[in-house]
C-alpha positions as CSV (number, residue, x, y, z in Angstrom):
1,M,-93.2,-75.0,-79.3
2,M,-91.8,-78.2,-80.8
3,N,-92.9,-79.4,-84.2
4,V,-93.1,-83.2,-84.5
5,I,-92.8,-85.4,-87.6
6,S,-92.7,-89.2,-87.9
7,N,-89.4,-90.8,-88.7
8,A,-91.2,-93.2,-91.0
9,P,-93.1,-90.8,-93.3
10,G,-95.3,-92.5,-95.8
11,S,-95.3,-95.7,-93.5
12,P,-98.7,-96.5,-92.0
13,A,-98.8,-96.0,-88.2
14,P,-98.9,-99.2,-86.3
15,V,-102.4,-100.4,-85.8
16,F,-103.6,-100.0,-82.2
17,L,-106.7,-102.3,-82.5
18,D,-107.0,-105.4,-84.4
19,L,-110.2,-106.0,-86.6
20,D,-110.8,-109.2,-84.9
21,E,-110.7,-107.9,-81.4
22,V,-113.0,-105.1,-82.3
23,K,-115.4,-107.4,-83.9
24,A,-115.2,-109.6,-80.8
25,W,-116.0,-106.5,-78.6
26,L,-119.0,-105.7,-81.0
27,N,-120.1,-109.2,-81.0
28,V,-120.0,-109.3,-84.7
29,A,-119.2,-112.8,-86.3
30,A,-120.0,-112.1,-89.9
31,D,-117.6,-110.4,-92.3
32,D,-120.2,-108.2,-94.0
33,D,-119.2,-105.1,-92.1
34,D,-115.5,-105.5,-91.9
35,T,-114.7,-102.6,-94.2
36,L,-117.0,-100.3,-92.1
37,I,-115.5,-101.6,-88.9
38,Q,-112.0,-101.1,-90.1
39,G,-113.0,-97.5,-91.3
40,L,-114.1,-96.9,-87.6
41,I,-110.8,-98.2,-86.3
42,D,-108.8,-96.1,-88.6
43,A,-111.0,-93.0,-87.7
44,A,-110.5,-93.6,-84.0
45,Q,-106.9,-93.8,-84.6
46,R,-106.7,-90.5,-86.5
47,R,-108.9,-88.7,-83.9
48,Y,-107.1,-90.0,-80.7
49,E,-103.4,-90.8,-81.7
50,G,-100.4,-88.9,-82.6
51,P,-99.4,-85.1,-82.9
52,S,-102.9,-84.2,-84.2
53,G,-104.9,-86.5,-82.1
54,V,-106.9,-85.2,-79.3
55,L,-105.0,-87.2,-76.6
56,G,-101.7,-85.7,-77.6
57,R,-100.1,-89.1,-77.2
58,T,-98.6,-91.9,-79.1
59,L,-100.4,-95.1,-78.4
60,L,-98.0,-97.6,-80.1
61,R,-94.3,-97.5,-80.3
62,Q,-93.1,-95.1,-82.9
63,V,-89.9,-93.0,-83.6
64,W,-90.4,-89.2,-84.0
65,T,-88.3,-86.1,-84.5
66,G,-89.2,-83.0,-82.6
67,R,-87.7,-79.7,-84.0
68,I,-87.4,-76.3,-82.2
69,E,-86.3,-73.7,-84.8
70,E,-84.8,-71.4,-82.1
71,W,-84.6,-72.4,-78.5
72,P,-86.3,-69.7,-76.7
73,A,-84.5,-67.4,-74.3
74,C,-85.2,-67.9,-70.6
75,T,-86.4,-71.4,-71.4
76,T,-84.9,-73.9,-69.0
77,S,-86.7,-76.9,-70.1
78,M,-89.0,-78.1,-73.1
79,D,-91.7,-80.8,-73.3
80,I,-91.1,-83.8,-75.4
81,P,-94.4,-84.4,-76.8
82,L,-96.4,-87.6,-77.3
83,P,-96.1,-89.5,-74.1
84,P,-95.2,-92.1,-72.9
85,L,-91.5,-91.4,-73.8
86,V,-89.5,-94.5,-74.1
87,S,-86.1,-93.0,-74.9
88,V,-84.3,-89.9,-76.4
89,D,-82.3,-91.4,-79.2
90,E,-80.3,-88.4,-80.3
91,V,-80.2,-84.5,-79.9
92,R,-78.7,-82.3,-82.4
93,V,-78.0,-78.6,-81.6
94,D,-77.4,-76.5,-84.8
95,G,-77.2,-79.8,-86.9
96,V,-74.4,-81.3,-84.6
97,A,-75.1,-84.5,-82.4
98,V,-74.5,-83.8,-78.8
99,A,-73.7,-86.1,-76.1
100,S,-76.4,-87.2,-73.4
101,S,-74.3,-85.6,-70.7
102,T,-75.2,-82.2,-72.2
103,Y,-78.9,-82.5,-71.3
104,T,-81.2,-84.1,-68.8
105,V,-84.4,-85.9,-69.6
106,F,-87.0,-86.0,-66.7
107,G,-90.6,-87.1,-66.2
108,A,-90.3,-89.8,-68.8
109,N,-92.4,-92.3,-66.3
110,S,-95.7,-90.7,-67.0
111,D,-98.2,-92.2,-69.4
112,M,-100.1,-88.8,-69.8
113,I,-97.7,-86.0,-69.0
114,P,-95.0,-85.1,-71.5
115,A,-91.4,-85.6,-70.4
116,K,-89.0,-82.7,-70.4
117,I,-85.6,-82.1,-71.8
118,K,-83.3,-79.6,-69.9
119,P,-80.0,-78.6,-71.6
120,V,-77.0,-78.3,-69.2
121,S,-75.6,-75.4,-71.1
122,D,-77.6,-72.5,-72.8
123,W,-79.2,-73.4,-76.0
124,T,-80.8,-70.0,-76.6
125,G,-81.2,-69.2,-80.2
126,S,-80.0,-72.7,-81.4
127,E,-82.0,-75.0,-83.6
128,V,-82.6,-78.3,-81.6
129,E,-83.7,-81.6,-83.1
130,I,-84.6,-84.4,-80.9
131,D,-85.0,-88.0,-82.1
132,F,-87.2,-89.9,-79.7
133,T,-89.2,-93.2,-79.2
134,A,-92.5,-92.9,-77.7
135,G,-95.7,-95.1,-77.2
136,Y,-96.6,-98.4,-75.8
137,E,-95.1,-101.7,-76.7
138,S,-97.4,-103.8,-78.7
139,G,-99.9,-105.4,-76.3
140,S,-99.1,-103.2,-73.4
141,M,-101.4,-100.4,-73.9
142,P,-103.3,-99.8,-70.6
143,K,-106.4,-101.9,-70.5
144,S,-108.6,-98.9,-69.5
145,L,-107.4,-96.8,-72.5
146,K,-107.9,-99.9,-74.9
147,T,-111.4,-100.3,-73.3
148,A,-112.2,-96.7,-73.8
149,L,-111.3,-96.8,-77.5
150,L,-113.4,-99.9,-78.0
151,Q,-116.5,-98.1,-76.3
152,V,-116.0,-95.2,-78.7
153,I,-115.9,-97.5,-81.7
154,A,-118.8,-99.5,-80.5
155,G,-120.7,-96.1,-80.1
156,W,-120.0,-95.1,-83.6
157,Y,-120.9,-98.5,-84.9
158,D,-124.2,-98.7,-83.0
159,N,-125.2,-95.2,-84.1
160,R,-123.9,-95.3,-87.8
161,A,-127.2,-94.5,-89.2
162,A,-128.1,-90.9,-90.3
163,Q,-128.7,-88.8,-87.2
164,A,-130.4,-85.8,-88.8
165,D,-133.4,-86.1,-86.6
166,R,-131.8,-86.2,-83.1
167,E,-128.5,-84.9,-81.4
168,T,-125.6,-87.1,-81.4
169,H,-123.3,-87.4,-78.3
170,D,-119.7,-88.6,-77.7
171,N,-119.0,-91.2,-75.2
172,D,-118.3,-89.0,-72.3
173,Q,-117.2,-92.1,-70.1
174,A,-114.6,-93.2,-72.6
175,D,-113.3,-89.7,-73.0
176,K,-112.9,-89.4,-69.1
177,I,-111.0,-92.7,-69.1
178,M,-108.7,-91.5,-72.0
179,F,-108.0,-88.1,-70.4
180,G,-107.3,-89.6,-67.0
181,E,-110.4,-88.3,-65.3
182,T,-112.3,-90.2,-62.6
183,V,-115.2,-92.1,-64.0
184,E,-118.1,-92.7,-61.4
185,Y,-120.1,-95.9,-61.9
186,I,-123.7,-96.3,-60.6
187,V,-124.1,-99.7,-59.1
């Protein structure tokens, strides 16, 4: 398994939804709830984005380092997490940068499935570090994914009062869109 860390520790992750566009989606004109709405945007980003997010994806362009302490025996390829993969910027085997001709990257054209890296020679037992860029260019996140995130935030905003007297539910339609499942609409 590959451990992943940001190459910009301490820097805030790029913001995937702007406060003004979320307010427009919520039909909120006043500034009274700006702090609350920004908190909901931040919560959605923590829940869905990055290595600890439930989507297992990077939503906006970021640079990461993946580290495998010891390349497992009998492993021909390894997932590069956090799709969509934009580029593999550098690979180091036992601390030494290797040429791109010593490995192959495939499956990088998927928004949801991790790309894979396959060494040309045997890396068994070696420490492998992969610097890679992943995520959507600003403004190019798929519309369906952005809409699903806006739906989740709207649900949280609309149901922000205490819910002790009733059961709460996540937005199943939004989750299906984000996880690539088919959503059936009743017309």
